[in-house]
C-alpha positions in Angstrom: -45.6 -114.5 202.1 -44.9 -114.8 198.3 -43.5 -118.0 196.7 -40.0 -116.5 196.1 -39.6 -115.7 199.8 -41.0 -119.1 200.9 -38.6 -120.8 198.4 -35.7 -118.9 200.0 -36.7 -120.0 203.4 -37.1 -123.7 202.3 -33.6 -123.6 200.6 -32.1 -121.9 203.7 -33.3 -124.9 205.7 -31.9 -127.3 203.1 -28.6 -125.4 203.1 -28.0 -126.4 206.7 -27.6 -130.0 205.7 -24.1 -131.3 205.1 -25.1 -133.2 201.9 -26.6 -130.1 200.4 -23.4 -128.1 201.3 -21.2 -130.8 199.7 -23.3 -130.9 196.5 -23.8 -127.1 196.2 -27.5 -127.6 195.4 -29.3 -124.3 195.2 -32.8 -123.2 194.6 -33.9 -121.8 191.3 -37.7 -121.6 191.4 -40.3 -122.3 194.1 -44.0 -122.1 193.8 -47.0 -124.1 195.1 -46.7 -127.4 193.3 -43.3 -126.7 191.8 -39.7 -126.8 192.9 -36.6 -126.4 190.7 -33.1 -126.9 192.1 -29.8 -126.8 190.4 -26.3 -128.2 191.0 -23.1 -127.2 189.2 -20.7 -130.1 189.2 -17.3 -129.8 190.9 -14.3 -132.1 190.2 -15.1 -134.1 193.4 -18.6 -134.8 192.1 -17.4 -136.6 188.9 -16.9 -140.3 188.3 -14.1 -141.9 186.3 -15.8 -140.9 183.0 -16.1 -137.2 183.9 -19.9 -137.6 184.5 -21.7 -136.4 187.7 -21.8 -139.4 190.0 -25.1 -141.2 190.0 -25.6 -140.8 193.7 -25.4 -137.0 193.4 -28.0 -137.0 190.7 -30.2 -139.1 192.9 -29.7 -136.6 195.8 -30.5 -133.6 193.4 -33.7 -135.3 192.4 -34.7 -136.1 196.0 -34.1 -132.5 197.0 -36.4 -131.3 194.2 -39.1 -133.8 195.1 -39.2 -133.1 198.8 -39.2 -129.4 198.1 -42.2 -129.9 195.8 -43.9 -132.1 198.3 -44.1 -129.3 200.9 -44.5 -126.4 198.4 -48.3 -126.2 198.7 -48.4 -126.8 202.5 -45.7 -124.7 204.0 -48.3 -123.0 206.3 -49.1 -126.4 207.7 -45.6 -127.7 208.3 -45.9 -127.3 212.1 -48.7 -129.9 212.1 -46.9 -132.4 209.8 -44.1 -134.9 209.7 -42.6 -135.4 206.2 -40.2 -138.0 205.0 -39.2 -139.7 201.8 -40.2 -143.4 201.9 -38.5 -144.5 198.7 -37.2 -143.3 195.4 -36.3 -144.6 192.0 -34.3 -143.1 189.2 -33.7 -143.9 185.6 -30.6 -142.5 184.0 -31.4 -141.5 180.4 -28.1 -140.0 179.2 -24.7 -139.2 180.5 -24.5 -136.3 182.9 -21.3 -135.0 181.5 -19.6 -132.6 183.8 -19.1 -129.9 181.1 -22.9 -129.9 180.5 -23.7 -128.6 183.9 -25.2 -127.1 185.8 -27.9 -129.7 186.1 -31.5 -128.7 187.0 -34.0 -130.9 188.7 -37.7 -130.0 188.2 -40.5 -131.5 190.3 -44.2 -130.6 189.9 -47.4 -131.6 191.6 -51.0 -130.8 190.4 -53.3 -128.4 192.1 -55.5 -131.3 192.8 -52.7 -133.2 194.6 -52.0 -130.1 196.8 -55.7 -129.7 197.6 -56.0 -133.4 198.6 -52.8 -133.1 200.7 -54.1 -130.1 202.5 -57.4 -131.8 203.2 -55.7 -134.9 204.6 -53.5 -132.7 206.9 -56.7 -130.9 208.1 -58.3 -134.3 208.9 -55.1 -135.7 210.4 -54.9 -138.4 207.8 -51.6 -139.8 206.6 -51.0 -139.4 202.8 -48.4 -140.7 200.5 -47.5 -138.7 197.4 -45.7 -139.9 194.2 -43.5 -137.0 193.4 -42.0 -137.0 189.9 -38.7 -135.3 188.9 -36.8 -134.6 185.7 -33.1 -133.8 185.7 -31.8 -131.9 182.6 -28.4 -130.6 181.6 -27.7 -127.0 180.7 -29.0 -127.6 177.1 -32.4 -128.8 178.5 -31.7 -132.4 177.5 -33.1 -134.8 180.1 -30.4 -137.0 181.8 -32.6 -138.7 184.4 -36.2 -139.2 185.4 -37.1 -140.0 189.0 -39.9 -140.4 191.4 -40.1 -140.4 195.1 -42.8 -141.3 197.6 -43.2 -138.5 200.2 -45.1 -139.6 203.4 -46.9 -136.8 205.1 -48.5 -137.6 208.4 -49.8 -135.7 211.4 -47.1 -134.7 213.8 -47.3 -136.6 217.1 -48.4 -134.4 220.0 
């Protein structure tokens, strides 16, 4: 299965979640080690300054990170349990509503994917630091984030 088809399947799963439906997050690009998602702000997403609410930017970043964390192991998902352990975000600039849609990009190295696959094969838990950058429509970064994805063997 090619990356585009896999990305569509992953996003279809995400689209079932109420939060994703509320935010309107959609997939842009999906490949092993890379996930890009986007969100066009709606009036109900803005704070009193007309900026996208910080909680929604955090959710956009988390969606990108978790998508990237599984991007190189989709064939092994039946053997794994994946959850975000924690996340942090730094807001770099205002996410002005009129500068949307906002894109969140998360990338992992080939080495990280290889190590993750090896740990899954040996049934060893792994924690990944998954970085994310959120940019406005001009490409200007508005936030930088990182999440810890925990990937462990599924209990039998």
